[in-house]
C-alpha positions, 0 to 999 in steps of 0.5 A: 550214786549206786550202792555196792554190797559187800560181805563181811569178809570183803569188808575186812580184807579191804580194811586190812589191805588198806592198813598194810596188814596182809602179807605184802609188806611196804618197802620202807618207812617213808612209803609206809607213812605216806600210805597210812597218812600218819603214825600216832605218837604216844610215849608209853613204852611198856612194849615199845613206843607207838610209832615204833610198834606200828612201824614194826608191825608192817615192816618187820624186824628190818625196822629198828627202834628209833628209825622214826626219830632218825627220819625226822632228823633227816627231814623225811618225816615231820611231827605235828602234835600227836602225829608223824607225817611224811614231809612230802605232805607238808603242803597239805597242812601249811594253810591250816597251820597259818590259821591255827588256832580256831579255838577261842580259849587257845587264841585268848591264851596266846594273845595274853602271852605274845611277849612269851611267844617272842621270847621263846622264838628268840631263844630258839633262833639264838640257841636252837635246837632246844629242849623244853627244859631249856626254855624259861617259863615267862608266861604272863598268864599260865596255861590252865585247862578245865573248869577248875583251872588245872593243868598237868602241862607246863606253859612252856610245853603248851607254847612249844606245841602251839608254835608247832601247830602254827608252823613256827617251830618244828621238832628236829629229833630227840635227846633221850625222851625229850624233843628238840625244837628248832625254827620251822624256817630252818627245818621245813622245805620251802614249798607252796601251801595247797589252798585249804579247801583243796588240802582238806579234800585231798586229806579226806581222800587219802584218809579213806584210802588208808582206812579202806572202808569207814562209816559215812560220817567220820570224826575230823581233827585239827588240833583245835578239837573234833568235828564230823565230816562226810567221807568221799568214796563209793557208797556200800552196805555190808551184809549183816552190818547196819548203816551206810559205809564209804569205801575207797574206789581202788580197794573196792575194785580189788575186793575179790582179789586173792588175800594173803594173810599173816599174823600181827601184834599191834599197838593199842594206838594203831589206826585200825584199832583206834576206832573201837566201834568200827573194829566191833562192826567189821571184826566182831572184836572188842578192845579197850586200852586199860592202862588208865583203869585200876589194876583190879578192873582190867580184863586184858592188862595194862598195855594189851596188844591186839592180835591179828591172825589172818582176817580176824582179831583173835585175842590180846597179848598182855606183855611188858619188856624188861630191858634191864633183864633182857626179857619180854615178860608175857603175862597172858595170851588172851584168846577171844576164842580157843586157839587151834594149834596153827593159830597158837604156833603163829602167835607164839612165833610173832611174840618171839619176833617181837622179843628179837626186834626189841633186842631181848634175849628171851621170852618168859611165859612163866607168869602166863595164864 
């Protein structure tokens, strides 16, 4: 297999184009999710929940907060543990669901709680859709995690997640911030499962298309844990960057196409920022989500948003939405390198768009440094 050579600029453009972060915005939410393959789910809403912020950064202010939940209710998207995916991709996951879990600890816990599972499914069948708080905790063996047997999750929450992973329960919407669950047979379309080996191959192809360019070996996940897998694609080496990479063939063919850049504020859970080593290799950009650090040890803030300007990540935005007061508080715009006037204007314009999208009447830079 021939090895292709890319400049860092070409590699960056491939990655940004794959993640729909050039000037050409996707046409709608479902096509966005299909192209990215998933949206990450995290409830942290210092600015906005991850699924909403990732979607807004691509679709712009025509996207409304909660549209992902609406699309789940309308059966266009489905949630599988910590991801939201297109319902059209469901056949690629059905056989894996049928074989879940492979993890022996989880298999043992489910085996110890067969009656608990039956009671949960019977309740959902009779009363569904239900919230977790509506499900009695009748686990014979409580769910525990870690060497000390501690868990912050109730057995009910773990059972609902497990039944979701097995394709027995499906999320159908929310009531407030709580998820509503119903029987998957009443939610998912009747489609034929793609054989697991074929499904995994297609998912790897689509993952590479969504990332554009990635290290030869990547981490795969199934909800049972992680493993290492060789990615498909064309073999490439990047000027000035160590190691062997894989690139999507179609995007490789477009490596020299004109690139139309834009400015974007990204969720810390955005796929392009999730692989911190890749972000550093391709963009020379250091980023850490600091919400889990003590306040005094944070450099950039509790929920700092990566700032993309053109083909470079140029800084971090430390901000928080005060919905009660109708204000987006900007504590700091951290500049990795000093912004010129054009960069500063573009970043501030995007901050104003973010506030407008959130329905906040003003941006307060008073505490900005």
